[in-house]
N, C-alpha and C positions, 0 to 999 in steps of 0.2 A: 345363261349365255344367250345372246340374241341369235335369231335364225341366220342372219347374214354371217355371223362369226362361225356358226356351225358349218355353213356352206364353204366358207373360205378355209376353215381348218380341216374339214374331213372329206371334201368332195374328191380330192386326189386319192385318198386312202380307199374310199368306196369304189372308185373307178378301177383302181389297180386290183382290188379284191375281186370285183366282178369280172374283170378281164381274165384273171388267172383261173377263175372257175369256168367261164364260158368259152374262152379261146376266141372271142369275137369282139372287135372294137365297138361296132355299132350296138351290139347287145349290152356291152358294158356301159356305154353312154346312156342307153335307155334305162338300164337298171339303176344307175346312179341318180338319174332324174326321179325315177319312181321311189327310191329309198328316201331321197330328200323331201319329196312331196309328201310321202307317208309320214315322215317325221314332223313336217310342218303341220299337217292336219292333226296329228296325235301327240304333239310334244307335251301336252298337259298330262298324258298318261304315263310318261317316263317317270318311274318311281325312284330313280337313282340308286337302285340296289346294286348295279354294276356301273362301270364307267360309261360315259357317253360313247366312247370309241367301241367298246364291247357291244353296247346296245345297237349301234349303227352297223357293226359287223354282223350281228345276228339278223338284222333286217336284210342286209345285203345277201347273206347266206340263204335266207329263205327265198328271196326273189330269184337268186341264181338257180336254186333247185327247181323252182317253178319253170324257169326258162329251159333248163336241161330236160325236164320231163316233156315239155311241149315241143321242143326242137331237136330232140335227140338224134334223129337221122338226117338232119340237114347238113349241108356243107358249111364249114366254118373257116374263117380266115385264121391263119396260124400265127403269123408274127408281125410285130411292129418293127419298123426299121430302127436300128440303134445308131445313135450319133456319137462319134468319138472325137474328142478334141484333145489331142495329145501331141507331144513332140516325139513320140515313138516312131520308128520306121514304119513304112507302109506295110511291110510283111508282118511285123508284130501286131499292128492294128487289125489286119485281116485275120490273123490267127486268133486274136482276142475276140473279135466279132463272131467268128465261126464257133468258138468255144461257148460264148454266151448264148448264141442261137441254139447250139446243141443242148445245152443245159435246159434252156427254156422249153425246147421241143420235148425233151425227155420228161420234164415235169408235166407238161400239158398232155403227154401221152399216158400218164398214169391213170389207173381207174379212179373214179371220182372220190371214193372213200379214202384213198391215199393222197390224192392231189389236194383235197380240202385240208387235211392235217398239215401238209407241207406248207400250204399257203398261209394258214392261220398261225402256224408256229414260226416259220422263218420270215415270211413277208410281212405279216401283221404283228409279229413279235408278241403273241399272246402266250400265256402260261397254260399248262395242261389242264388245270382246273377251269380256266375260262373257256378253253376249247371244248371241254366236256359239257359245259353249260350251253354253249352254242349248238353243239351237235346232238345234245340230249342223249349222251351215253356216259359210261363211267370213265373216270380219269385213267384207269388201267387200259381200257379199250383205246383211248387216245394214244397212250404210250406204245401199245402194241402196233397200232396202225402206223405210227410215226417210225417205229423201228423197221417194219416191213417196207414202208415207202423208201426209207433210206437205203435198205438193202437192194431194192429194185433199181433205184437211181444209181447206186454204186456199180451194180452189174452192168447196166446199160452204158454208163459212161466209160467203164473199163473196156467194153467191147468196142466203143467208138474210138478210143485211144489206140487199141490194137490195129483197127482198120486204118487209122491215120498213119501209124508207124509203117504198116505194110505198103501203103500208097507212097509214102515218102521214100522208102528204100527202093521201091520199084522205079521211081522217077530218077534216082541217082544212077541206076545201071545203064 
């Protein structure tokens, strides 16, 4: 595959992965460029033992870890604006937007070990075996982290729904 094809095919995937790890658009853009540059310089070393997507995800993961270690206590930008094009009512669109923002905030608030398995499994659609290879841990560890992450997300989102219901009831009185 030509380098231009790799850029065209995988740059969005790399950016999304980097953003979900770093919570920062500028950092995600920088990491995307670094990963693509690193691949360009070392594409001859790619042994095709895994898919190209998995290989690029591993490079992205490593760059994100470097970033998080070096910028751990810095302020980060939390959300990108969502654009909705729908024929739904404004109220439904606002509710959907709030829900998506809450889910994204909840994922971004997870500890890194849980956030990374959620990102790799749900956003990058990798299998447990592939995630284990990227994270350099056992497949059982991946499944345990995934289960704990889902439990944390479920608990946080349930609390958010209860708060929303209480606010809605309070506004009706």
